C-alpha positions, 0 to 999 in steps of 0.5 A: 268512790264517795269524795268525803271517805276519809276521817282524821284520828287525833288527840292528846294524852291517850283520848282520841276523837274523830273528825267528821268525814272529808277528802283527801286534801282537807284532811292533809290540811287539817291534819297539818293544822292539828299537829301544830297544835300538839295533837297526835294525828292519823288519817284514815279511811273511813272504812278503816275506822271501827266505832262501837255501836253505842257511839255511831 
């Protein structure tokens, strides 16, 4: 299994961004920091994320 199998989907006001791949431990820490700064946050496995072909 790939160590860096998680990404964070985060955003404000309906605009969403994806983080770089990271480990679960790092993803949980980063998600907590983003939430403290007022972002909506989801921690997802990389294989759960669909990225349009023109944005890969």
